[in-house]
N, CA and C atoms of all chains as a GROMACS GRO file, in nm:
protein
  618
    1MET      N    1  -7.561  29.785  10.393
    1MET     CA    2  -7.683  29.746  10.322
    1MET      C    3  -7.644  29.661  10.201
    2ILE      N    4  -7.716  29.551  10.183
    2ILE     CA    5  -7.680  29.457  10.076
    2ILE      C    6  -7.774  29.470   9.956
    3PHE      N    7  -7.715  29.466   9.838
    3PHE     CA    8  -7.791  29.477   9.712
    3PHE      C    9  -7.754  29.359   9.623
    4SER      N   10  -7.851  29.310   9.547
    4SER     CA   11  -7.820  29.202   9.453
    4SER      C   12  -7.773  29.262   9.320
    5TYR      N   13  -7.692  29.189   9.249
    5TYR     CA   14  -7.655  29.228   9.113
    5TYR      C   15  -7.780  29.218   9.024
    6THR      N   16  -7.777  29.290   8.914
    6THR     CA   17  -7.890  29.289   8.819
    6THR      C   18  -7.840  29.239   8.684
    7ARG      N   19  -7.914  29.149   8.624
    7ARG     CA   20  -7.875  29.100   8.491
    7ARG      C   21  -7.943  29.186   8.384
    8VAL      N   22  -7.863  29.236   8.292
    8VAL     CA   23  -7.915  29.325   8.187
    8VAL      C   24  -7.870  29.274   8.050
    9ASN      N   25  -7.940  29.321   7.946
    9ASN     CA   26  -7.900  29.290   7.810
    9ASN      C   27  -7.782  29.378   7.772
   10SER      N   28  -7.703  29.326   7.682
   10SER     CA   29  -7.588  29.403   7.636
   10SER      C   30  -7.563  29.371   7.488
   11ILE      N   31  -7.542  29.474   7.410
   11ILE     CA   32  -7.511  29.453   7.269
   11ILE      C   33  -7.360  29.470   7.253
   12THR      N   34  -7.296  29.369   7.197
   12THR     CA   35  -7.152  29.378   7.177
   12THR      C   36  -7.123  29.475   7.062
   13PRO      N   37  -6.998  29.522   7.049
   13PRO     CA   38  -6.965  29.612   6.938
   13PRO      C   39  -6.994  29.549   6.802
   14PHE      N   40  -7.006  29.416   6.797
   14PHE     CA   41  -7.034  29.348   6.670
   14PHE      C   42  -7.183  29.317   6.654
   15GLY      N   43  -7.264  29.376   6.741
   15GLY     CA   44  -7.408  29.364   6.727
   15GLY      C   45  -7.471  29.240   6.788
   16LYS      N   46  -7.393  29.162   6.859
   16LYS     CA   47  -7.448  29.039   6.918
   16LYS      C   48  -7.511  29.070   7.056
   17LEU      N   49  -7.627  29.009   7.080
   17LEU     CA   50  -7.695  29.030   7.208
   17LEU      C   51  -7.640  28.933   7.312
   18SER      N   52  -7.598  28.988   7.424
   18SER     CA   53  -7.554  28.901   7.533
   18SER      C   54  -7.613  28.956   7.663
   19THR      N   55  -7.583  28.892   7.774
   19THR     CA   56  -7.629  28.946   7.902
   19THR      C   57  -7.508  28.959   7.994
   20ARG      N   58  -7.520  29.045   8.092
   20ARG     CA   59  -7.414  29.060   8.191
   20ARG      C   60  -7.478  29.102   8.322
   21LYS      N   61  -7.408  29.075   8.432
   21LYS     CA   62  -7.464  29.118   8.560
   21LYS      C   63  -7.386  29.239   8.610
   22VAL      N   64  -7.461  29.339   8.656
   22VAL     CA   65  -7.401  29.467   8.692
   22VAL      C   66  -7.452  29.514   8.829
   23PRO      N   67  -7.370  29.592   8.899
   23PRO     CA   68  -7.413  29.643   9.030
   23PRO      C   69  -7.503  29.766   9.015
   24LEU      N   70  -7.630  29.741   8.994
   24LEU     CA   71  -7.728  29.850   8.976
   24LEU      C   72  -7.796  29.882   9.109
   25VAL      N   73  -7.824  30.010   9.128
   25VAL     CA   74  -7.904  30.051   9.244
   25VAL      C   75  -8.012  30.148   9.195
   26VAL      N   76  -8.118  30.157   9.271
   26VAL     CA   77  -8.224  30.253   9.241
   26VAL      C   78  -8.203  30.373   9.332
   27ILE      N   79  -8.195  30.493   9.273
   27ILE     CA   80  -8.185  30.613   9.357
   27ILE      C   81  -8.321  30.684   9.355
   28ASP      N   82  -8.361  30.733   9.473
   28ASP     CA   83  -8.496  30.789   9.490
   28ASP      C   84  -8.491  30.938   9.520
   29PHE      N   85  -8.584  31.010   9.460
   29PHE     CA   86  -8.597  31.154   9.479
   29PHE      C   87  -8.735  31.182   9.536
   30LYS      N   88  -8.743  31.283   9.621
   30LYS     CA   89  -8.872  31.317   9.683
   30LYS      C   90  -8.969  31.367   9.577
   31GLY      N   91  -9.080  31.297   9.561
   31GLY     CA   92  -9.186  31.341   9.470
   31GLY      C   93  -9.151  31.332   9.322
   32LYS      N   94  -9.044  31.265   9.287
   32LYS     CA   95  -9.000  31.252   9.147
   32LYS      C   96  -8.976  31.104   9.117
   33PRO      N   97  -8.968  31.071   8.986
   33PRO     CA   98  -8.938  30.932   8.954
   33PRO      C   99  -8.798  30.891   9.003
   34SER      N  100  -8.778  30.761   9.015
   34SER     CA  101  -8.647  30.708   9.055
   34SER      C  102  -8.564  30.677   8.931
   35TYR      N  103  -8.437  30.644   8.952
   35TYR     CA  104  -8.346  30.624   8.838
   35TYR      C  105  -8.256  30.505   8.869
   36ASN      N  106  -8.236  30.420   8.772
   36ASN     CA  107  -8.141  30.309   8.787
   36ASN      C  108  -8.000  30.360   8.759
   37CYS      N  109  -7.908  30.328   8.849
   37CYS     CA  110  -7.769  30.372   8.833
   37CYS      C  111  -7.675  30.257   8.861
   38ILE      N  112  -7.564  30.257   8.789
   38ILE     CA  113  -7.461  30.154   8.812
   38ILE      C  114  -7.352  30.214   8.903
   39ILE      N  115  -7.301  30.133   8.994
   39ILE     CA  116  -7.187  30.175   9.076
   39ILE      C  117  -7.064  30.157   8.987
   40ASP      N  118  -6.998  30.267   8.951
   40ASP     CA  119  -6.894  30.262   8.849
   40ASP      C  120  -6.762  30.318   8.903
   41SER      N  121  -6.677  30.230   8.954
   41SER     CA  122  -6.549  30.275   9.009
   41SER      C  123  -6.456  30.327   8.900
   42GLY      N  124  -6.489  30.301   8.774
   42GLY     CA  125  -6.406  30.350   8.663
   42GLY      C  126  -6.439  30.493   8.623
   43ALA      N  127  -6.550  30.544   8.671
   43ALA     CA  128  -6.591  30.681   8.635
   43ALA      C  129  -6.537  30.778   8.740
   44SER      N  130  -6.471  30.882   8.696
   44SER     CA  131  -6.414  30.974   8.794
   44SER      C  132  -6.523  31.057   8.861
   45ILE      N  133  -6.629  31.086   8.788
   45ILE     CA  134  -6.740  31.163   8.846
   45ILE      C  135  -6.871  31.098   8.801
   46SER      N  136  -6.976  31.115   8.880
   46SER     CA  137  -7.106  31.057   8.844
   46SER      C  138  -7.163  31.127   8.722
   47HIS      N  139  -7.231  31.052   8.638
   47HIS     CA  140  -7.294  31.106   8.517
   47HIS      C  141  -7.438  31.059   8.507
   48MET      N  142  -7.524  31.146   8.458
   48MET     CA  143  -7.664  31.110   8.433
   48MET      C  144  -7.711  31.182   8.308
   49HIS      N  145  -7.819  31.131   8.251
   49HIS     CA  146  -7.870  31.192   8.128
   49HIS      C  147  -7.935  31.327   8.159
   50GLY      N  148  -7.918  31.422   8.068
   50GLY     CA  149  -7.975  31.555   8.085
   50GLY      C  150  -8.126  31.553   8.102
   51ASP      N  151  -8.194  31.465   8.029
   51ASP     CA  152  -8.340  31.457   8.039
   51ASP      C  153  -8.384  31.417   8.180
   52PHE      N  154  -8.307  31.329   8.243
   52PHE     CA  155  -8.343  31.292   8.379
   52PHE      C  156  -8.323  31.411   8.473
   53GLY      N  157  -8.215  31.487   8.451
   53GLY     CA  158  -8.192  31.606   8.532
   53GLY      C  159  -8.309  31.703   8.524
   54ARG      N  160  -8.360  31.723   8.401
   54ARG     CA  161  -8.475  31.813   8.384
   54ARG      C  162  -8.598  31.754   8.455
   55CYS      N  163  -8.610  31.624   8.449
   55CYS     CA  164  -8.724  31.555   8.512
   55CYS      C  165  -8.727  31.578   8.663
   56ILE      N  166  -8.608  31.594   8.725
   56ILE     CA  167  -8.607  31.619   8.870
   56ILE      C  168  -8.597  31.769   8.901
   57GLY      N  169  -8.618  31.851   8.796
   57GLY     CA  170  -8.633  31.994   8.819
   57GLY      C  171  -8.509  32.079   8.800
   58LEU      N  172  -8.404  32.025   8.740
   58LEU     CA  173  -8.281  32.104   8.722
   58LEU      C  174  -8.284  32.182   8.591
   59ASP      N  175  -8.220  32.298   8.594
   59ASP     CA  176  -8.193  32.374   8.472
   59ASP      C  177  -8.051  32.333   8.430
   60ILE      N  178  -8.042  32.232   8.346
   60ILE     CA  179  -7.916  32.164   8.319
   60ILE      C  180  -7.805  32.261   8.278
   61GLU      N  181  -7.833  32.348   8.181
   61GLU     CA  182  -7.728  32.433   8.125
   61GLU      C  183  -7.678  32.539   8.224
   62SER      N  184  -7.744  32.552   8.340
   62SER     CA  185  -7.698  32.650   8.440
   62SER      C  186  -7.585  32.594   8.526
   63GLY      N  187  -7.554  32.467   8.512
   63GLY     CA  188  -7.448  32.406   8.594
   63GLY      C  189  -7.309  32.441   8.544
   64ILE      N  190  -7.208  32.398   8.617
   64ILE     CA  191  -7.068  32.422   8.576
   64ILE      C  192  -7.038  32.335   8.455
   65ARG      N  193  -6.993  32.400   8.348
   65ARG     CA  194  -6.972  32.329   8.221
   65ARG      C  195  -6.839  32.254   8.224
   66LEU      N  196  -6.841  32.132   8.177
   66LEU     CA  197  -6.716  32.058   8.165
   66LEU      C  198  -6.721  31.966   8.044
   67SER      N  199  -6.606  31.915   8.009
   67SER     CA  200  -6.598  31.820   7.898
   67SER      C  201  -6.572  31.682   7.957
   68SER      N  202  -6.660  31.587   7.930
   68SER     CA  203  -6.642  31.450   7.977
   68SER      C  204  -6.587  31.367   7.864
   69LYS      N  205  -6.515  31.262   7.900
   69LYS     CA  206  -6.454  31.178   7.798
   69LYS      C  207  -6.465  31.032   7.840
   70GLY      N  208  -6.506  30.945   7.748
   70GLY     CA  209  -6.517  30.802   7.778
   70GLY      C  210  -6.400  30.725   7.723
   71ILE      N  211  -6.401  30.593   7.742
   71ILE     CA  212  -6.291  30.508   7.696
   71ILE      C  213  -6.263  30.524   7.546
   72PRO      N  214  -6.367  30.532   7.460
   72PRO     CA  215  -6.335  30.545   7.317
   72PRO      C  216  -6.274  30.680   7.281
   73GLY      N  217  -6.260  30.768   7.378
   73GLY     CA  218  -6.197  30.898   7.353
   73GLY      C  219  -6.294  31.004   7.303
   74ILE      N  220  -6.422  30.971   7.304
   74ILE     CA  221  -6.521  31.068   7.256
   74ILE      C  222  -6.555  31.166   7.369
   75SER      N  223  -6.545  31.294   7.340
   75SER     CA  224  -6.576  31.396   7.441
   75SER      C  225  -6.719  31.445   7.424
   76PHE      N  226  -6.780  31.484   7.533
   76PHE     CA  227  -6.911  31.547   7.525
   76PHE      C  228  -6.923  31.650   7.637
   77ILE      N  229  -7.008  31.747   7.614
   77ILE     CA  230  -7.025  31.855   7.711
   77ILE      C  231  -7.127  31.811   7.818
   78SER      N  232  -7.093  31.836   7.942
   78SER     CA  233  -7.188  31.808   8.049
   78SER      C  234  -7.185  31.924   8.150
   79TYR      N  235  -7.281  31.922   8.240
   79TYR     CA  236  -7.297  32.032   8.336
   79TYR      C  237  -7.314  31.974   8.476
   80ILE      N  238  -7.232  32.024   8.568
   80ILE     CA  239  -7.233  31.968   8.704
   80ILE      C  240  -7.340  32.034   8.792
   81HIS      N  241  -7.413  31.951   8.862
   81HIS     CA  242  -7.509  31.998   8.962
   81HIS      C  243  -7.492  31.913   9.088
   82THR      N  244  -7.516  31.975   9.202
   82THR     CA  245  -7.517  31.899   9.327
   82THR      C  246  -7.660  31.852   9.352
   83ILE      N  247  -7.677  31.722   9.369
   83ILE     CA  248  -7.812  31.670   9.388
   83ILE      C  249  -7.819  31.587   9.517
   84ARG      N  250  -7.940  31.576   9.570
   84ARG     CA  251  -7.966  31.495   9.689
   84ARG      C  252  -8.061  31.383   9.651
   85PHE      N  253  -8.036  31.264   9.699
   85PHE     CA  254  -8.126  31.151   9.674
   85PHE      C  255  -8.111  31.049   9.786
   86LYS      N  256  -8.197  30.949   9.782
   86LYS     CA  257  -8.191  30.840   9.879
   86LYS      C  258  -8.146  30.714   9.809
   87LEU      N  259  -8.053  30.643   9.868
   87LEU     CA  260  -8.011  30.514   9.816
   87LEU      C  261  -8.040  30.414   9.927
   88GLY      N  262  -8.148  30.338   9.910
   88GLY     CA  263  -8.191  30.252  10.019
   88GLY      C  264  -8.225  30.337  10.140
   89ILE      N  265  -8.154  30.312  10.252
   89ILE     CA  266  -8.182  30.388  10.374
   89ILE      C  267  -8.089  30.510  10.388
   90PHE      N  268  -7.998  30.529  10.292
   90PHE     CA  269  -7.897  30.633  10.305
   90PHE      C  270  -7.934  30.761  10.229
   91ASN      N  271  -7.912  30.876  10.292
   91ASN     CA  272  -7.926  31.004  10.225
   91ASN      C  273  -7.793  31.041  10.160
   92CYS      N  274  -7.797  31.084  10.036
   92CYS     CA  275  -7.673  31.116   9.963
   92CYS      C  276  -7.682  31.257   9.906
   93LYS      N  277  -7.567  31.323   9.901
   93LYS     CA  278  -7.555  31.453   9.836
   93LYS      C  279  -7.425  31.448   9.757
   94ILE      N  280  -7.434  31.449   9.626
   94ILE     CA  281  -7.314  31.436   9.543
   94ILE      C  282  -7.321  31.529   9.422
   95ASP      N  283  -7.207  31.549   9.357
   95ASP     CA  284  -7.203  31.623   9.232
   95ASP      C  285  -7.223  31.526   9.117
   96VAL      N  286  -7.305  31.565   9.021
   96VAL     CA  287  -7.333  31.480   8.905
   96VAL      C  288  -7.319  31.564   8.778
   97ALA      N  289  -7.253  31.507   8.677
   97ALA     CA  290  -7.243  31.572   8.546
   97ALA      C  291  -7.360  31.524   8.460
   98PHE      N  292  -7.442  31.618   8.417
   98PHE     CA  293  -7.560  31.586   8.334
   98PHE      C  294  -7.531  31.622   8.189
   99SER      N  295  -7.572  31.535   8.098
   99SER     CA  296  -7.548  31.564   7.957
   99SER      C  297  -7.655  31.500   7.869
  100ASP      N  298  -7.696  31.574   7.764
  100ASP     CA  299  -7.788  31.517   7.665
  100ASP      C  300  -7.715  31.420   7.573
  101ASP      N  301  -7.583  31.424   7.575
  101ASP     CA  302  -7.504  31.334   7.490
  101ASP      C  303  -7.455  31.211   7.565
  102PHE      N  304  -7.506  31.192   7.684
  102PHE     CA  305  -7.470  31.076   7.766
  102PHE      C  306  -7.542  30.954   7.709
  103LYS      N  307  -7.466  30.857   7.656
  103LYS     CA  308  -7.527  30.748   7.579
  103LYS      C  309  -7.536  30.617   7.657
  104PHE      N  310  -7.554  30.625   7.788
  104PHE     CA  311  -7.561  30.504   7.867
  104PHE      C  312  -7.706  30.479   7.908
  105ASP      N  313  -7.740  30.353   7.930
  105ASP     CA  314  -7.880  30.321   7.963
  105ASP      C  315  -7.919  30.361   8.105
  106VAL      N  316  -7.821  30.366   8.194
  106VAL     CA  317  -7.849  30.400   8.334
  106VAL      C  318  -7.751  30.508   8.378
  107GLY      N  319  -7.777  30.569   8.494
  107GLY     CA  320  -7.683  30.666   8.547
  107GLY      C  321  -7.557  30.598   8.598
  108LEU      N  322  -7.449  30.675   8.611
  108LEU     CA  323  -7.324  30.621   8.666
  108LEU      C  324  -7.296  30.690   8.798
  109LEU      N  325  -7.273  30.612   8.902
  109LEU     CA  326  -7.230  30.668   9.030
  109LEU      C  327  -7.079  30.649   9.039
  110GLY      N  328  -7.006  30.757   9.015
  110GLY     CA  329  -6.860  30.749   9.005
  110GLY      C  330  -6.790  30.782   9.136
  111ARG      N  331  -6.657  30.791   9.126
  111ARG     CA  332  -6.574  30.799   9.249
  111ARG      C  333  -6.589  30.929   9.326
  112GLU      N  334  -6.589  31.043   9.254
  112GLU     CA  335  -6.587  31.171   9.325
  112GLU      C  336  -6.715  31.188   9.409
  113ARG      N  337  -6.699  31.217   9.532
  113ARG     CA  338  -6.805  31.236   9.632
  113ARG      C  339  -6.874  31.104   9.669
  114PHE      N  340  -6.924  31.030   9.572
  114PHE     CA  341  -7.001  30.910   9.606
  114PHE      C  342  -6.915  30.808   9.680
  115PHE      N  343  -6.792  30.784   9.628
  115PHE     CA  344  -6.704  30.686   9.691
  115PHE      C  345  -6.641  30.741   9.819
  116ASP      N  346  -6.657  30.871   9.844
  116ASP     CA  347  -6.614  30.928   9.972
  116ASP      C  348  -6.721  30.907  10.080
  117LEU      N  349  -6.843  30.879  10.036
  117LEU     CA  350  -6.952  30.859  10.132
  117LEU      C  351  -6.958  30.716  10.183
  118PHE      N  352  -6.919  30.622  10.095
  118PHE     CA  353  -6.943  30.480  10.126
  118PHE      C  354  -6.821  30.392  10.101
  119LYS      N  355  -6.812  30.286  10.182
  119LYS     CA  356  -6.722  30.175  10.150
  119LYS      C  357  -6.808  30.078  10.069
  120ILE      N  358  -6.758  30.035   9.955
  120ILE     CA  359  -6.839  29.949   9.867
  120ILE      C  360  -6.765  29.817   9.847
  121HIS      N  361  -6.831  29.710   9.883
  121HIS     CA  362  -6.768  29.578   9.874
  121HIS      C  363  -6.839  29.498   9.766
  122PHE      N  364  -6.766  29.456   9.663
  122PHE     CA  365  -6.826  29.378   9.554
  122PHE      C  366  -6.804  29.229   9.578
  123HIS      N  367  -6.910  29.153   9.568
  123HIS     CA  368  -6.901  29.006   9.578
  123HIS      C  369  -6.968  28.951   9.452
  124GLN      N  370  -6.908  28.979   9.340
  124GLN     CA  371  -6.974  28.950   9.211
  124GLN      C  372  -7.007  28.801   9.194
  125ARG      N  373  -6.911  28.716   9.231
  125ARG     CA  374  -6.935  28.572   9.212
  125ARG      C  375  -7.058  28.526   9.290
  126ASP      N  376  -7.080  28.586   9.407
  126ASP     CA  377  -7.195  28.548   9.490
  126ASP      C  378  -7.318  28.632   9.460
  127GLY      N  379  -7.307  28.724   9.363
  127GLY     CA  380  -7.425  28.797   9.315
  127GLY      C  381  -7.473  28.911   9.402
  128TYR      N  382  -7.384  28.962   9.491
  128TYR     CA  383  -7.430  29.074   9.573
  128TYR      C  384  -7.317  29.174   9.596
  129PHE      N  385  -7.353  29.295   9.637
  129PHE     CA  386  -7.254  29.394   9.680
  129PHE      C  387  -7.310  29.467   9.802
  130GLU      N  388  -7.219  29.524   9.877
  130GLU     CA  389  -7.258  29.583  10.005
  130GLU      C  390  -7.213  29.729  10.008
  131ILE      N  391  -7.303  29.815  10.050
  131ILE     CA  392  -7.271  29.958  10.061
  131ILE      C  393  -7.280  29.996  10.209
  132GLU      N  394  -7.168  30.048  10.257
  132GLU     CA  395  -7.157  30.076  10.400
  132GLU      C  396  -7.108  30.220  10.418
  133PRO      N  397  -7.178  30.302  10.493
  133PRO     CA  398  -7.132  30.440  10.511
  133PRO      C  399  -7.003  30.446  10.594
  134TYR      N  400  -6.917  30.546  10.567
  134TYR     CA  401  -6.797  30.567  10.649
  134TYR      C  402  -6.838  30.619  10.785
  135MET      N  403  -7.255  28.383  10.367
  135MET     CA  404  -7.355  28.477  10.316
  135MET      C  405  -7.462  28.402  10.239
  136LYS      N  406  -7.586  28.420  10.277
  136LYS     CA  407  -7.697  28.356  10.208
  136LYS      C  408  -7.708  28.414  10.066
  137LYS      N  409  -7.729  28.327   9.970
  137LYS     CA  410  -7.738  28.374   9.831
  137LYS      C  411  -7.864  28.459   9.814
  138ILE      N  412  -7.850  28.576   9.756
  138ILE     CA  413  -7.968  28.658   9.734
  138ILE      C  414  -8.006  28.658   9.586
  139LYS      N  415  -8.133  28.673   9.562
  139LYS     CA  416  -8.185  28.656   9.427
  139LYS      C  417  -8.142  28.772   9.336
  140GLU      N  418  -8.090  28.734   9.222
  140GLU     CA  419  -8.048  28.832   9.122
  140GLU      C  420  -8.172  28.898   9.060
  141ILE      N  421  -8.166  29.027   9.034
  141ILE     CA  422  -8.274  29.094   8.959
  141ILE      C  423  -8.243  29.072   8.811
  142ASP      N  424  -8.342  29.029   8.737
  142ASP     CA  425  -8.319  28.997   8.595
  142ASP      C  426  -8.405  29.088   8.506
  143LEU      N  427  -8.340  29.182   8.437
  143LEU     CA  428  -8.415  29.272   8.349
  143LEU      C  429  -8.412  29.226   8.204
  144THR      N  430  -8.343  29.116   8.176
  144THR     CA  431  -8.321  29.078   8.036
  144THR      C  432  -8.451  29.044   7.962
  145LYS      N  433  -8.540  28.972   8.030
  145LYS     CA  434  -8.663  28.931   7.960
  145LYS      C  435  -8.757  29.049   7.937
  146ILE      N  436  -8.776  29.130   8.042
  146ILE     CA  437  -8.873  29.239   8.027
  146ILE      C  438  -8.822  29.349   7.933
  147LEU      N  439  -8.689  29.360   7.921
  147LEU     CA  440  -8.635  29.466   7.834
  147LEU      C  441  -8.598  29.417   7.694
  148LYS      N  442  -8.610  29.285   7.672
  148LYS     CA  443  -8.569  29.231   7.542
  148LYS      C  444  -8.643  29.297   7.424
  149PRO      N  445  -8.775  29.323   7.436
  149PRO     CA  446  -8.843  29.386   7.322
  149PRO      C  447  -8.792  29.528   7.290
  150TYR      N  448  -8.716  29.585   7.383
  150TYR     CA  449  -8.673  29.724   7.366
  150TYR      C  450  -8.524  29.736   7.332
  151VAL      N  451  -8.456  29.621   7.323
  151VAL     CA  452  -8.311  29.624   7.296
  151VAL      C  453  -8.285  29.699   7.166
  152ASN      N  454  -8.188  29.786   7.172
  152ASN     CA  455  -8.146  29.863   7.055
  152ASN      C  456  -8.244  29.972   7.013
  153LYS      N  457  -8.350  29.993   7.092
  153LYS     CA  458  -8.438  30.107   7.067
  153LYS      C  459  -8.390  30.218   7.159
  154ASP      N  460  -8.376  30.336   7.105
  154ASP     CA  461  -8.324  30.446   7.184
  154ASP      C  462  -8.439  30.518   7.253
  155ILE      N  463  -8.492  30.455   7.358
  155ILE     CA  464  -8.610  30.510   7.426
  155ILE      C  465  -8.593  30.502   7.578
  156TRP      N  466  -8.687  30.567   7.647
  156TRP     CA  467  -8.694  30.558   7.793
  156TRP      C  468  -8.798  30.454   7.831
  157VAL      N  469  -8.774  30.385   7.942
  157VAL     CA  470  -8.877  30.295   7.996
  157VAL      C  471  -8.897  30.327   8.144
  158ALA      N  472  -9.020  30.301   8.191
  158ALA     CA  473  -9.050  30.313   8.334
  158ALA      C  474  -9.080  30.172   8.385
  159LEU      N  475  -9.010  30.131   8.489
  159LEU     CA  476  -9.030  29.998   8.549
  159LEU      C  477  -9.107  30.012   8.679
  160ASN      N  478  -9.177  29.903   8.718
  160ASN     CA  479  -9.241  29.903   8.850
  160ASN      C  480  -9.134  29.887   8.958
  161ARG      N  481  -9.173  29.902   9.083
  161ARG     CA  482  -9.074  29.905   9.192
  161ARG      C  483  -8.996  29.775   9.206
  162SER      N  484  -9.061  29.663   9.177
  162SER     CA  485  -8.989  29.534   9.190
  162SER      C  486  -8.913  29.500   9.062
  163GLN      N  487  -8.920  29.586   8.961
  163GLN     CA  488  -8.848  29.571   8.834
  163GLN      C  489  -8.882  29.439   8.765
  164THR      N  490  -9.011  29.406   8.768
  164THR     CA  491  -9.057  29.284   8.701
  164THR      C  492  -9.145  29.318   8.581
  165ARG      N  493  -9.174  29.446   8.561
  165ARG     CA  494  -9.270  29.485   8.458
  165ARG      C  495  -9.235  29.623   8.401
  166VAL      N  496  -9.250  29.638   8.271
  166VAL     CA  497  -9.235  29.769   8.210
  166VAL      C  498  -9.372  29.836   8.213
  167LEU      N  499  -9.381  29.950   8.282
  167LEU     CA  500  -9.509  30.021   8.293
  167LEU      C  501  -9.537  30.104   8.168
  168ALA      N  502  -9.430  30.163   8.114
  168ALA     CA  503  -9.448  30.250   7.996
  168ALA      C  504  -9.315  30.266   7.925
  169SER      N  505  -9.324  30.299   7.797
  169SER     CA  506  -9.202  30.326   7.720
  169SER      C  507  -9.232  30.438   7.622
  170GLY      N  508  -9.129  30.510   7.580
  170GLY     CA  509  -9.151  30.618   7.484
  170GLY      C  510  -9.026  30.699   7.458
  171LYS      N  511  -9.036  30.786   7.360
  171LYS     CA  512  -8.922  30.867   7.317
  171LYS      C  513  -8.880  30.970   7.421
  172THR      N  514  -8.982  31.028   7.492
  172THR     CA  515  -8.945  31.132   7.588
  172THR      C  516  -8.974  31.085   7.731
  173ILE      N  517  -8.897  31.139   7.821
  173ILE     CA  518  -8.911  31.100   7.962
  173ILE      C  519  -9.048  31.143   8.016
  174ASN      N  520  -9.096  31.261   7.970
  174ASN     CA  521  -9.225  31.311   8.021
  174ASN      C  522  -9.341  31.221   7.980
  175GLU      N  523  -9.342  31.176   7.853
  175GLU     CA  524  -9.452  31.089   7.810
  175GLU      C  525  -9.447  30.956   7.883
  176VAL      N  526  -9.327  30.908   7.913
  176VAL     CA  527  -9.314  30.780   7.984
  176VAL      C  528  -9.365  30.794   8.128
  177VAL      N  529  -9.327  30.903   8.193
  177VAL     CA  530  -9.371  30.925   8.331
  177VAL      C  531  -9.523  30.940   8.337
  178GLU      N  532  -9.579  31.017   8.243
  178GLU     CA  533  -9.726  31.037   8.240
  178GLU      C  534  -9.800  30.906   8.214
  179SER      N  535  -9.751  30.827   8.119
  179SER     CA  536  -9.815  30.698   8.089
  179SER      C  537  -9.806  30.603   8.208
  180ALA      N  538  -9.690  30.603   8.276
  180ALA     CA  539  -9.672  30.514   8.391
  180ALA      C  540  -9.770  30.550   8.502
  181LYS      N  541  -9.794  30.681   8.520
  181LYS     CA  542  -9.887  30.728   8.626
  181LYS      C  543 -10.027  30.673   8.604
  182LYS      N  544 -10.066  30.662   8.474
  182LYS     CA  545 -10.201  30.614   8.443
  182LYS      C  546 -10.216  30.465   8.472
  183ILE      N  547 -10.105  30.393   8.470
  183ILE     CA  548 -10.108  30.248   8.487
  183ILE      C  549 -10.092  30.206   8.632
  184SER      N  550 -10.011  30.282   8.706
  184SER     CA  551  -9.980  30.240   8.842
  184SER      C  552  -9.959  30.360   8.933
  185ASN      N  553  -9.992  30.341   9.062
  185ASN     CA  554  -9.964  30.445   9.162
  185ASN      C  555  -9.820  30.440   9.211
  186GLU      N  556  -9.751  30.333   9.174
  186GLU     CA  557  -9.613  30.316   9.218
  186GLU      C  558  -9.525  30.426   9.158
  187LYS      N  559  -9.421  30.465   9.231
  187LYS     CA  560  -9.324  30.559   9.177
  187LYS      C  561  -9.236  30.482   9.078
  188PRO      N  562  -9.234  30.522   8.951
  188PRO     CA  563  -9.160  30.442   8.853
  188PRO      C  564  -9.009  30.456   8.866
  189ILE      N  565  -8.939  30.356   8.816
  189ILE     CA  566  -8.792  30.359   8.805
  189ILE      C  567  -8.759  30.378   8.658
  190LEU      N  568  -8.684  30.482   8.628
  190LEU     CA  569  -8.655  30.513   8.487
  190LEU      C  570  -8.519  30.462   8.443
  191MET      N  571  -8.511  30.424   8.318
  191MET     CA  572  -8.382  30.395   8.253
  191MET      C  573  -8.402  30.401   8.103
  192ARG      N  574  -8.292  30.410   8.030
  192ARG     CA  575  -8.300  30.405   7.885
  192ARG      C  576  -8.270  30.262   7.841
  193THR      N  577  -8.290  30.234   7.713
  193THR     CA  578  -8.276  30.095   7.672
  193THR      C  579  -8.161  30.073   7.576
  194LYS      N  580  -8.095  30.180   7.537
  194LYS     CA  581  -7.985  30.162   7.443
  194LYS      C  582  -7.858  30.224   7.500
  195GLN      N  583  -7.750  30.153   7.487
  195GLN     CA  584  -7.622  30.212   7.522
  195GLN      C  585  -7.528  30.194   7.405
  196GLU      N  586  -7.445  30.294   7.388
  196GLU     CA  587  -7.357  30.289   7.271
  196GLU      C  588  -7.224  30.223   7.300
  197TYR      N  589  -7.185  30.216   7.428
  197TYR     CA  590  -7.055  30.160   7.459
  197TYR      C  591  -7.072  30.047   7.560
  198GLU      N  592  -7.004  29.938   7.534
  198GLU     CA  593  -7.004  29.827   7.630
  198GLU      C  594  -6.930  29.870   7.757
  199SER      N  595  -6.819  29.939   7.739
  199SER     CA  596  -6.742  29.986   7.853
  199SER      C  597  -6.738  30.138   7.849
  200TYR      N  598  -6.743  30.199   7.965
  200TYR     CA  599  -6.756  30.342   7.968
  200TYR      C  600  -6.703  30.391   8.099
  201ALA      N  601  -6.597  30.465   8.097
  201ALA     CA  602  -6.540  30.513   8.223
  201ALA      C  603  -6.510  30.661   8.210
  202PRO      N  604  -6.613  30.746   8.216
  202PRO     CA  605  -6.591  30.886   8.189
  202PRO      C  606  -6.498  30.954   8.290
  203CYS      N  607  -6.409  31.034   8.239
  203CYS     CA  608  -6.333  31.124   8.323
  203CYS      C  609  -6.374  31.265   8.280
  204TYR      N  610  -6.320  31.365   8.336
  204TYR     CA  611  -6.363  31.499   8.296
  204TYR      C  612  -6.246  31.594   8.289
  205ILE      N  613  -6.263  31.691   8.205
  205ILE     CA  614  -6.162  31.796   8.189
  205ILE      C  615  -6.236  31.927   8.214
  206LEU      N  616  -6.201  31.996   8.320
  206LEU     CA  617  -6.270  32.122   8.349
  206LEU      C  618  -6.230  32.231   8.252
   0.00000   0.00000   0.00000
């Protein structure tokens, strides 16, 4: 299945507004709002905001507690839950770390479980990427 | 490969840049249906405007690059 890249705003560390194109997908939940997520091969596990987890009916703090760490070395507490959603025509079941301290604008679909479900081909210069089930 | 059209969120999200809020987009991601501090108020406001299932995202990110790993 082919998806187009999405152009988003980005604030540089020096406060300058720029734009960049990112591999965003919309993930769908039965009877709940959808969520924009980036395909992030740099993330070891998928991450989403705690508020979104509550929105789809999860009791966030009941999940397995872990400490997540980003590139700047800042750690934050998150809780793992197994969730099911639809990505285009594909049904997915993956583990996601939810946190109220997650400071990203969209969810991250990381390597663990998600990259075991799909072969992902990036064609950034041509503005598209392809997700193919194993 | 035929060139496919890029989705462009820059114009519709420009008024919200650097605001730490949630937004609900329509399915084609061409319009902001609602915005607000809490996800519940955004979802409720979006329902009043459209029957479409909204797509949620936040508008502020603190890091340009972010590659979380985890320590159990």
